[in-house]
PDB file of N, CA, C and O in Angstrom:
ATOM      1  N   MET A   1      26.528  23.120  11.043  1.00  0.00           N
ATOM      2  CA  MET A   1      25.373  23.108  11.915  1.00  0.00           C
ATOM      3  C   MET A   1      24.206  22.432  11.202  1.00  0.00           C
ATOM      4  O   MET A   1      23.878  22.784  10.069  1.00  0.00           O
ATOM      5  N   ARG A   2      23.583  21.466  11.860  1.00  0.00           N
ATOM      6  CA  ARG A   2      22.455  20.753  11.281  1.00  0.00           C
ATOM      7  C   ARG A   2      21.175  21.529  11.499  1.00  0.00           C
ATOM      8  O   ARG A   2      20.917  22.046  12.586  1.00  0.00           O
ATOM      9  N   GLU A   3      20.387  21.601  10.457  1.00  0.00           N
ATOM     10  CA  GLU A   3      19.078  22.223  10.606  1.00  0.00           C
ATOM     11  C   GLU A   3      18.132  21.216  11.236  1.00  0.00           C
ATOM     12  O   GLU A   3      18.208  20.023  10.941  1.00  0.00           O
ATOM     13  N   SER A   4      17.261  21.675  12.083  1.00  0.00           N
ATOM     14  CA  SER A   4      16.299  20.756  12.690  1.00  0.00           C
ATOM     15  C   SER A   4      15.100  20.572  11.757  1.00  0.00           C
ATOM     16  O   SER A   4      14.742  21.462  10.985  1.00  0.00           O
ATOM     17  N   TRP A   5      14.513  19.425  11.852  1.00  0.00           N
ATOM     18  CA  TRP A   5      13.329  19.114  11.052  1.00  0.00           C
ATOM     19  C   TRP A   5      12.099  19.575  11.822  1.00  0.00           C
ATOM     20  O   TRP A   5      12.068  19.475  13.049  1.00  0.00           O
ATOM     21  N   PRO A   6      11.102  20.070  11.135  1.00  0.00           N
ATOM     22  CA  PRO A   6       9.883  20.457  11.850  1.00  0.00           C
ATOM     23  C   PRO A   6       9.151  19.208  12.353  1.00  0.00           C
ATOM     24  O   PRO A   6       9.158  18.168  11.695  1.00  0.00           O
ATOM     25  N   VAL A   7       8.535  19.320  13.494  1.00  0.00           N
ATOM     26  CA  VAL A   7       7.739  18.226  14.043  1.00  0.00           C
ATOM     27  C   VAL A   7       6.293  18.465  13.614  1.00  0.00           C
ATOM     28  O   VAL A   7       5.654  19.433  14.025  1.00  0.00           O
ATOM     29  N   GLU A   8       5.795  17.554  12.774  1.00  0.00           N
ATOM     30  CA  GLU A   8       4.449  17.676  12.243  1.00  0.00           C
ATOM     31  C   GLU A   8       3.796  16.299  12.221  1.00  0.00           C
ATOM     32  O   GLU A   8       4.499  15.289  12.182  1.00  0.00           O
ATOM     33  N   PRO A   9       2.483  16.239  12.245  1.00  0.00           N
ATOM     34  CA  PRO A   9       1.805  14.949  12.148  1.00  0.00           C
ATOM     35  C   PRO A   9       2.132  14.275  10.812  1.00  0.00           C
ATOM     36  O   PRO A   9       2.166  14.929   9.770  1.00  0.00           O
ATOM     37  N   LEU A  10       2.370  12.971  10.856  1.00  0.00           N
ATOM     38  CA  LEU A  10       2.676  12.230   9.636  1.00  0.00           C
ATOM     39  C   LEU A  10       1.553  12.394   8.615  1.00  0.00           C
ATOM     40  O   LEU A  10       1.811  12.462   7.413  1.00  0.00           O
ATOM     41  N   GLY A  11       0.331  12.454   9.080  1.00  0.00           N
ATOM     42  CA  GLY A  11      -0.820  12.600   8.192  1.00  0.00           C
ATOM     43  C   GLY A  11      -0.817  13.891   7.385  1.00  0.00           C
ATOM     44  O   GLY A  11      -1.581  14.025   6.428  1.00  0.00           O
ATOM     45  N   SER A  12       0.029  14.837   7.759  1.00  0.00           N
ATOM     46  CA  SER A  12       0.132  16.080   6.993  1.00  0.00           C
ATOM     47  C   SER A  12       0.854  15.863   5.668  1.00  0.00           C
ATOM     48  O   SER A  12       0.766  16.694   4.765  1.00  0.00           O
ATOM     49  N   HIS A  13       1.576  14.732   5.552  1.00  0.00           N
ATOM     50  CA  HIS A  13       2.415  14.508   4.390  1.00  0.00           C
ATOM     51  C   HIS A  13       2.122  13.209   3.634  1.00  0.00           C
ATOM     52  O   HIS A  13       2.544  13.041   2.490  1.00  0.00           O
ATOM     53  N   VAL A  14       1.404  12.303   4.275  1.00  0.00           N
ATOM     54  CA  VAL A  14       1.125  11.016   3.638  1.00  0.00           C
ATOM     55  C   VAL A  14      -0.331  10.629   3.853  1.00  0.00           C
ATOM     56  O   VAL A  14      -1.004  11.127   4.755  1.00  0.00           O
ATOM     57  N   GLU A  15      -0.793   9.731   3.003  1.00  0.00           N
ATOM     58  CA  GLU A  15      -2.099   9.119   3.209  1.00  0.00           C
ATOM     59  C   GLU A  15      -1.849   7.669   3.589  1.00  0.00           C
ATOM     60  O   GLU A  15      -1.345   6.893   2.776  1.00  0.00           O
ATOM     61  N   LEU A  16      -2.193   7.297   4.808  1.00  0.00           N
ATOM     62  CA  LEU A  16      -1.979   5.939   5.289  1.00  0.00           C
ATOM     63  C   LEU A  16      -3.236   5.125   5.019  1.00  0.00           C
ATOM     64  O   LEU A  16      -4.321   5.453   5.498  1.00  0.00           O
ATOM     65  N   ILE A  17      -3.069   4.060   4.244  1.00  0.00           N
ATOM     66  CA  ILE A  17      -4.178   3.166   3.942  1.00  0.00           C
ATOM     67  C   ILE A  17      -3.794   1.788   4.451  1.00  0.00           C
ATOM     68  O   ILE A  17      -2.865   1.169   3.932  1.00  0.00           O
ATOM     69  N   SER A  18      -4.491   1.309   5.449  1.00  0.00           N
ATOM     70  CA  SER A  18      -4.182  -0.003   6.010  1.00  0.00           C
ATOM     71  C   SER A  18      -4.731  -1.099   5.114  1.00  0.00           C
ATOM     72  O   SER A  18      -5.816  -0.990   4.543  1.00  0.00           O
ATOM     73  N   GLY A  19      -3.941  -2.160   5.011  1.00  0.00           N
ATOM     74  CA  GLY A  19      -4.398  -3.321   4.264  1.00  0.00           C
ATOM     75  C   GLY A  19      -5.530  -4.007   4.997  1.00  0.00           C
ATOM     76  O   GLY A  19      -5.760  -3.751   6.179  1.00  0.00           O
ATOM     77  N   GLN A  20      -6.221  -4.861   4.312  1.00  0.00           N
ATOM     78  CA  GLN A  20      -7.364  -5.551   4.888  1.00  0.00           C
ATOM     79  C   GLN A  20      -7.214  -7.052   4.693  1.00  0.00           C
ATOM     80  O   GLN A  20      -6.868  -7.511   3.605  1.00  0.00           O
ATOM     81  N   HIS A  21      -7.474  -7.811   5.745  1.00  0.00           N
ATOM     82  CA  HIS A  21      -7.393  -9.268   5.671  1.00  0.00           C
ATOM     83  C   HIS A  21      -8.470  -9.799   4.724  1.00  0.00           C
ATOM     84  O   HIS A  21      -9.609  -9.333   4.724  1.00  0.00           O
ATOM     85  N   ILE A  22      -8.079 -10.778   3.925  1.00  0.00           N
ATOM     86  CA  ILE A  22      -9.016 -11.446   3.029  1.00  0.00           C
ATOM     87  C   ILE A  22      -9.077 -12.908   3.457  1.00  0.00           C
ATOM     88  O   ILE A  22      -8.039 -13.537   3.662  1.00  0.00           O
ATOM     89  N   GLU A  23     -10.260 -13.441   3.592  1.00  0.00           N
ATOM     90  CA  GLU A  23     -10.428 -14.825   4.029  1.00  0.00           C
ATOM     91  C   GLU A  23      -9.748 -15.782   3.058  1.00  0.00           C
ATOM     92  O   GLU A  23      -9.714 -15.548   1.850  1.00  0.00           O
ATOM     93  N   ALA A  24      -9.209 -16.859   3.611  1.00  0.00           N
ATOM     94  CA  ALA A  24      -8.464 -17.838   2.814  1.00  0.00           C
ATOM     95  C   ALA A  24      -9.271 -18.395   1.648  1.00  0.00           C
ATOM     96  O   ALA A  24      -8.706 -18.683   0.593  1.00  0.00           O
ATOM     97  N   VAL A  25     -10.564 -18.550   1.815  1.00  0.00           N
ATOM     98  CA  VAL A  25     -11.390 -19.108   0.722  1.00  0.00           C
ATOM     99  C   VAL A  25     -11.474 -18.165  -0.470  1.00  0.00           C
ATOM    100  O   VAL A  25     -11.878 -18.578  -1.557  1.00  0.00           O
ATOM    101  N   LEU A  26     -11.097 -16.896  -0.279  1.00  0.00           N
ATOM    102  CA  LEU A  26     -11.136 -15.913  -1.365  1.00  0.00           C
ATOM    103  C   LEU A  26      -9.761 -15.717  -2.005  1.00  0.00           C
ATOM    104  O   LEU A  26      -9.584 -14.833  -2.843  1.00  0.00           O
ATOM    105  N   CYS A  27      -8.787 -16.544  -1.606  1.00  0.00           N
ATOM    106  CA  CYS A  27      -7.427 -16.451  -2.138  1.00  0.00           C
ATOM    107  C   CYS A  27      -7.096 -17.699  -2.948  1.00  0.00           C
ATOM    108  O   CYS A  27      -7.708 -18.752  -2.772  1.00  0.00           O
ATOM    109  N   ASN A  28      -6.109 -17.560  -3.843  1.00  0.00           N
ATOM    110  CA  ASN A  28      -5.658 -18.713  -4.623  1.00  0.00           C
ATOM    111  C   ASN A  28      -4.165 -18.581  -4.888  1.00  0.00           C
ATOM    112  O   ASN A  28      -3.588 -17.504  -4.743  1.00  0.00           O
ATOM    113  N   GLU A  29      -3.560 -19.673  -5.270  1.00  0.00           N
ATOM    114  CA  GLU A  29      -2.137 -19.695  -5.627  1.00  0.00           C
ATOM    115  C   GLU A  29      -1.967 -19.972  -7.116  1.00  0.00           C
ATOM    116  O   GLU A  29      -0.880 -20.348  -7.557  1.00  0.00           O
ATOM    117  N   LYS A  30      -3.030 -19.789  -7.891  1.00  0.00           N
ATOM    118  CA  LYS A  30      -3.033 -20.088  -9.324  1.00  0.00           C
ATOM    119  C   LYS A  30      -2.722 -18.866 -10.186  1.00  0.00           C
ATOM    120  O   LYS A  30      -2.649 -18.966 -11.411  1.00  0.00           O
ATOM    121  N   GLY A  31      -2.542 -17.720  -9.544  1.00  0.00           N
ATOM    122  CA  GLY A  31      -2.246 -16.507 -10.310  1.00  0.00           C
ATOM    123  C   GLY A  31      -3.490 -15.824 -10.848  1.00  0.00           C
ATOM    124  O   GLY A  31      -3.401 -14.989 -11.748  1.00  0.00           O
ATOM    125  N   VAL A  32      -4.646 -16.171 -10.307  1.00  0.00           N
ATOM    126  CA  VAL A  32      -5.908 -15.596 -10.774  1.00  0.00           C
ATOM    127  C   VAL A  32      -6.257 -14.382  -9.921  1.00  0.00           C
ATOM    128  O   VAL A  32      -6.412 -14.494  -8.705  1.00  0.00           O
ATOM    129  N   GLY A  33      -6.378 -13.231 -10.557  1.00  0.00           N
ATOM    130  CA  GLY A  33      -6.760 -12.012  -9.853  1.00  0.00           C
ATOM    131  C   GLY A  33      -5.581 -11.107  -9.548  1.00  0.00           C
ATOM    132  O   GLY A  33      -4.601 -11.066 -10.293  1.00  0.00           O
ATOM    133  N   THR A  34      -5.688 -10.390  -8.453  1.00  0.00           N
ATOM    134  CA  THR A  34      -4.715  -9.400  -8.016  1.00  0.00           C
ATOM    135  C   THR A  34      -3.759 -10.026  -7.005  1.00  0.00           C
ATOM    136  O   THR A  34      -4.203 -10.779  -6.139  1.00  0.00           O
ATOM    137  N   PRO A  35      -2.456  -9.737  -7.089  1.00  0.00           N
ATOM    138  CA  PRO A  35      -1.535 -10.235  -6.062  1.00  0.00           C
ATOM    139  C   PRO A  35      -2.002  -9.804  -4.668  1.00  0.00           C
ATOM    140  O   PRO A  35      -2.427  -8.667  -4.468  1.00  0.00           O
ATOM    141  N   TYR A  36      -1.916 -10.728  -3.714  1.00  0.00           N
ATOM    142  CA  TYR A  36      -2.334 -10.478  -2.332  1.00  0.00           C
ATOM    143  C   TYR A  36      -1.112 -10.612  -1.437  1.00  0.00           C
ATOM    144  O   TYR A  36      -0.607 -11.713  -1.222  1.00  0.00           O
ATOM    145  N   LEU A  37      -0.642  -9.485  -0.917  1.00  0.00           N
ATOM    146  CA  LEU A  37       0.541  -9.458  -0.052  1.00  0.00           C
ATOM    147  C   LEU A  37       0.085  -9.489   1.395  1.00  0.00           C
ATOM    148  O   LEU A  37      -0.807  -8.734   1.782  1.00  0.00           O
ATOM    149  N   THR A  38       0.699 -10.369   2.210  1.00  0.00           N
ATOM    150  CA  THR A  38       0.226 -10.547   3.572  1.00  0.00           C
ATOM    151  C   THR A  38       1.241 -10.182   4.655  1.00  0.00           C
ATOM    152  O   THR A  38       0.864 -10.037   5.818  1.00  0.00           O
ATOM    153  N   GLY A  39       2.515 -10.031   4.302  1.00  0.00           N
ATOM    154  CA  GLY A  39       3.495  -9.707   5.329  1.00  0.00           C
ATOM    155  C   GLY A  39       4.910  -9.949   4.877  1.00  0.00           C
ATOM    156  O   GLY A  39       5.170 -10.036   3.677  1.00  0.00           O
ATOM    157  N   PRO A  40       5.845 -10.063   5.828  1.00  0.00           N
ATOM    158  CA  PRO A  40       7.271 -10.188   5.519  1.00  0.00           C
ATOM    159  C   PRO A  40       7.631 -11.353   4.598  1.00  0.00           C
ATOM    160  O   PRO A  40       8.615 -11.274   3.863  1.00  0.00           O
ATOM    161  N   ALA A  41       6.853 -12.423   4.627  1.00  0.00           N
ATOM    162  CA  ALA A  41       7.147 -13.573   3.764  1.00  0.00           C
ATOM    163  C   ALA A  41       7.067 -13.200   2.289  1.00  0.00           C
ATOM    164  O   ALA A  41       7.644 -13.887   1.446  1.00  0.00           O
ATOM    165  N   ASP A  42       6.366 -12.134   1.972  1.00  0.00           N
ATOM    166  CA  ASP A  42       6.238 -11.683   0.584  1.00  0.00           C
ATOM    167  C   ASP A  42       7.417 -10.813   0.139  1.00  0.00           C
ATOM    168  O   ASP A  42       7.494 -10.422  -1.025  1.00  0.00           O
ATOM    169  N   PHE A  43       8.336 -10.510   1.063  1.00  0.00           N
ATOM    170  CA  PHE A  43       9.496  -9.657   0.781  1.00  0.00           C
ATOM    171  C   PHE A  43      10.781 -10.288   1.310  1.00  0.00           C
ATOM    172  O   PHE A  43      11.559  -9.597   1.968  1.00  0.00           O
ATOM    173  N   PRO A  44      11.037 -11.569   1.052  1.00  0.00           N
ATOM    174  CA  PRO A  44      12.170 -12.246   1.703  1.00  0.00           C
ATOM    175  C   PRO A  44      13.542 -11.671   1.371  1.00  0.00           C
ATOM    176  O   PRO A  44      14.458 -11.754   2.189  1.00  0.00           O
ATOM    177  N   THR A  45      13.697 -11.094   0.192  1.00  0.00           N
ATOM    178  CA  THR A  45      14.992 -10.535  -0.213  1.00  0.00           C
ATOM    179  C   THR A  45      14.892  -9.037  -0.499  1.00  0.00           C
ATOM    180  O   THR A  45      15.791  -8.451  -1.101  1.00  0.00           O
ATOM    181  N   GLY A  46      13.797  -8.429  -0.065  1.00  0.00           N
ATOM    182  CA  GLY A  46      13.583  -7.015  -0.355  1.00  0.00           C
ATOM    183  C   GLY A  46      12.782  -6.798  -1.626  1.00  0.00           C
ATOM    184  O   GLY A  46      12.314  -5.689  -1.884  1.00  0.00           O
ATOM    185  N   GLU A  47      12.622  -7.838  -2.413  1.00  0.00           N
ATOM    186  CA  GLU A  47      11.815  -7.786  -3.631  1.00  0.00           C
ATOM    187  C   GLU A  47      10.504  -8.515  -3.358  1.00  0.00           C
ATOM    188  O   GLU A  47      10.471  -9.449  -2.557  1.00  0.00           O
ATOM    189  N   ILE A  48       9.436  -8.100  -4.008  1.00  0.00           N
ATOM    190  CA  ILE A  48       8.141  -8.747  -3.804  1.00  0.00           C
ATOM    191  C   ILE A  48       8.121 -10.112  -4.482  1.00  0.00           C
ATOM    192  O   ILE A  48       8.444 -10.236  -5.664  1.00  0.00           O
ATOM    193  N   ILE A  49       7.740 -11.127  -3.726  1.00  0.00           N
ATOM    194  CA  ILE A  49       7.537 -12.480  -4.240  1.00  0.00           C
ATOM    195  C   ILE A  49       6.059 -12.787  -4.038  1.00  0.00           C
ATOM    196  O   ILE A  49       5.613 -12.976  -2.906  1.00  0.00           O
ATOM    197  N   VAL A  50       5.305 -12.837  -5.114  1.00  0.00           N
ATOM    198  CA  VAL A  50       3.863 -13.066  -5.016  1.00  0.00           C
ATOM    199  C   VAL A  50       3.570 -14.565  -5.005  1.00  0.00           C
ATOM    200  O   VAL A  50       3.987 -15.293  -5.906  1.00  0.00           O
ATOM    201  N   THR A  51       2.849 -15.020  -3.980  1.00  0.00           N
ATOM    202  CA  THR A  51       2.451 -16.430  -3.889  1.00  0.00           C
ATOM    203  C   THR A  51       0.942 -16.590  -3.771  1.00  0.00           C
ATOM    204  O   THR A  51       0.413 -17.679  -3.990  1.00  0.00           O
ATOM    205  N   LYS A  52       0.245 -15.504  -3.424  1.00  0.00           N
ATOM    206  CA  LYS A  52      -1.210 -15.561  -3.274  1.00  0.00           C
ATOM    207  C   LYS A  52      -1.865 -14.482  -4.125  1.00  0.00           C
ATOM    208  O   LYS A  52      -1.299 -13.414  -4.357  1.00  0.00           O
ATOM    209  N   TYR A  53      -3.065 -14.791  -4.579  1.00  0.00           N
ATOM    210  CA  TYR A  53      -3.839 -13.870  -5.410  1.00  0.00           C
ATOM    211  C   TYR A  53      -5.286 -13.866  -4.927  1.00  0.00           C
ATOM    212  O   TYR A  53      -5.731 -14.797  -4.255  1.00  0.00           O
ATOM    213  N   THR A  54      -6.013 -12.810  -5.278  1.00  0.00           N
ATOM    214  CA  THR A  54      -7.431 -12.748  -4.951  1.00  0.00           C
ATOM    215  C   THR A  54      -8.179 -12.003  -6.052  1.00  0.00           C
ATOM    216  O   THR A  54      -7.639 -11.102  -6.695  1.00  0.00           O
ATOM    217  N   GLU A  55      -9.405 -12.392  -6.248  1.00  0.00           N
ATOM    218  CA  GLU A  55     -10.280 -11.666  -7.167  1.00  0.00           C
ATOM    219  C   GLU A  55     -11.147 -10.667  -6.405  1.00  0.00           C
ATOM    220  O   GLU A  55     -12.006 -10.003  -6.985  1.00  0.00           O
ATOM    221  N   PHE A  56     -10.910 -10.572  -5.102  1.00  0.00           N
ATOM    222  CA  PHE A  56     -11.710  -9.703  -4.251  1.00  0.00           C
ATOM    223  C   PHE A  56     -10.825  -8.799  -3.387  1.00  0.00           C
ATOM    224  O   PHE A  56     -10.928  -8.828  -2.161  1.00  0.00           O
ATOM    225  N   PRO A  57      -9.949  -7.991  -4.019  1.00  0.00           N
ATOM    226  CA  PRO A  57      -9.070  -7.122  -3.213  1.00  0.00           C
ATOM    227  C   PRO A  57      -9.872  -6.036  -2.512  1.00  0.00           C
ATOM    228  O   PRO A  57     -10.853  -5.523  -3.050  1.00  0.00           O
ATOM    229  N   LYS A  58      -9.440  -5.696  -1.307  1.00  0.00           N
ATOM    230  CA  LYS A  58     -10.093  -4.622  -0.557  1.00  0.00           C
ATOM    231  C   LYS A  58      -9.321  -3.317  -0.672  1.00  0.00           C
ATOM    232  O   LYS A  58      -9.908  -2.236  -0.616  1.00  0.00           O
ATOM    233  N   VAL A  59      -7.998  -3.416  -0.835  1.00  0.00           N
ATOM    234  CA  VAL A  59      -7.126  -2.246  -0.970  1.00  0.00           C
ATOM    235  C   VAL A  59      -6.085  -2.578  -2.036  1.00  0.00           C
ATOM    236  O   VAL A  59      -5.541  -3.682  -2.049  1.00  0.00           O
ATOM    237  N   ILE A  60      -5.808  -1.631  -2.924  1.00  0.00           N
ATOM    238  CA  ILE A  60      -4.819  -1.855  -3.983  1.00  0.00           C
ATOM    239  C   ILE A  60      -3.789  -0.738  -3.932  1.00  0.00           C
ATOM    240  O   ILE A  60      -4.143   0.441  -3.929  1.00  0.00           O
ATOM    241  N   CYS A  61      -2.508  -1.112  -3.893  1.00  0.00           N
ATOM    242  CA  CYS A  61      -1.454  -0.091  -3.915  1.00  0.00           C
ATOM    243  C   CYS A  61      -1.179   0.294  -5.370  1.00  0.00           C
ATOM    244  O   CYS A  61      -1.537  -0.421  -6.306  1.00  0.00           O
ATOM    245  N   GLU A  62      -0.540   1.435  -5.520  1.00  0.00           N
ATOM    246  CA  GLU A  62      -0.197   1.937  -6.852  1.00  0.00           C
ATOM    247  C   GLU A  62       1.315   2.049  -6.978  1.00  0.00           C
ATOM    248  O   GLU A  62       2.025   2.092  -5.973  1.00  0.00           O
ATOM    249  N   LYS A  63       1.801   2.096  -8.197  1.00  0.00           N
ATOM    250  CA  LYS A  63       3.230   2.253  -8.429  1.00  0.00           C
ATOM    251  C   LYS A  63       3.720   3.492  -7.692  1.00  0.00           C
ATOM    252  O   LYS A  63       3.117   4.562  -7.776  1.00  0.00           O
ATOM    253  N   GLY A  64       4.817   3.329  -6.972  1.00  0.00           N
ATOM    254  CA  GLY A  64       5.391   4.436  -6.215  1.00  0.00           C
ATOM    255  C   GLY A  64       4.955   4.446  -4.748  1.00  0.00           C
ATOM    256  O   GLY A  64       5.527   5.180  -3.942  1.00  0.00           O
ATOM    257  N   ASP A  65       3.954   3.643  -4.396  1.00  0.00           N
ATOM    258  CA  ASP A  65       3.526   3.584  -3.004  1.00  0.00           C
ATOM    259  C   ASP A  65       4.600   2.906  -2.153  1.00  0.00           C
ATOM    260  O   ASP A  65       5.347   2.061  -2.646  1.00  0.00           O
ATOM    261  N   LEU A  66       4.670   3.267  -0.918  1.00  0.00           N
ATOM    262  CA  LEU A  66       5.587   2.681   0.043  1.00  0.00           C
ATOM    263  C   LEU A  66       4.802   1.657   0.850  1.00  0.00           C
ATOM    264  O   LEU A  66       3.804   1.997   1.487  1.00  0.00           O
ATOM    265  N   LEU A  67       5.253   0.392   0.825  1.00  0.00           N
ATOM    266  CA  LEU A  67       4.573  -0.665   1.565  1.00  0.00           C
ATOM    267  C   LEU A  67       5.340  -0.934   2.857  1.00  0.00           C
ATOM    268  O   LEU A  67       6.558  -1.111   2.844  1.00  0.00           O
ATOM    269  N   ILE A  68       4.617  -0.963   3.959  1.00  0.00           N
ATOM    270  CA  ILE A  68       5.228  -1.210   5.262  1.00  0.00           C
ATOM    271  C   ILE A  68       4.489  -2.372   5.907  1.00  0.00           C
ATOM    272  O   ILE A  68       3.264  -2.350   6.021  1.00  0.00           O
ATOM    273  N   THR A  69       5.227  -3.372   6.323  1.00  0.00           N
ATOM    274  CA  THR A  69       4.600  -4.482   7.015  1.00  0.00           C
ATOM    275  C   THR A  69       4.664  -4.245   8.520  1.00  0.00           C
ATOM    276  O   THR A  69       5.670  -3.757   9.034  1.00  0.00           O
ATOM    277  N   VAL A  70       3.599  -4.587   9.215  1.00  0.00           N
ATOM    278  CA  VAL A  70       3.556  -4.359  10.652  1.00  0.00           C
ATOM    279  C   VAL A  70       3.428  -5.652  11.439  1.00  0.00           C
ATOM    280  O   VAL A  70       3.231  -5.624  12.654  1.00  0.00           O
ATOM    281  N   LYS A  71       3.537  -6.787  10.757  1.00  0.00           N
ATOM    282  CA  LYS A  71       3.503  -8.054  11.486  1.00  0.00           C
ATOM    283  C   LYS A  71       4.696  -8.893  11.077  1.00  0.00           C
ATOM    284  O   LYS A  71       5.237  -8.737   9.982  1.00  0.00           O
ATOM    285  N   GLY A  72       5.093  -9.772  11.958  1.00  0.00           N
ATOM    286  CA  GLY A  72       6.206 -10.666  11.633  1.00  0.00           C
ATOM    287  C   GLY A  72       7.549 -10.142  12.064  1.00  0.00           C
ATOM    288  O   GLY A  72       8.567 -10.800  11.848  1.00  0.00           O
TER     289      GLY A  72
END
C-alpha cells in the first residue's frame, strides 16, 4: 500500500528566487564577472555551459541550489 503525500504549498519547503534579466550591454563573453545563465541553451547536455558573464548580477545561486528554466 502506497502512503499518500501531504498536499502543502511549495513555499512551505523551498525558497523560490526568480532570476532577473540583465541588459545585453551589461553582459560579456570574455569571462569577466559572474556566469550569467539565461535558459535552456546554457544546459544543452544537462551540464552548465557558460557563454555569458556579467559584473552586475541581480541574483546568484549557491552550490546545491536547483535551477529550473521556464522559457524555451
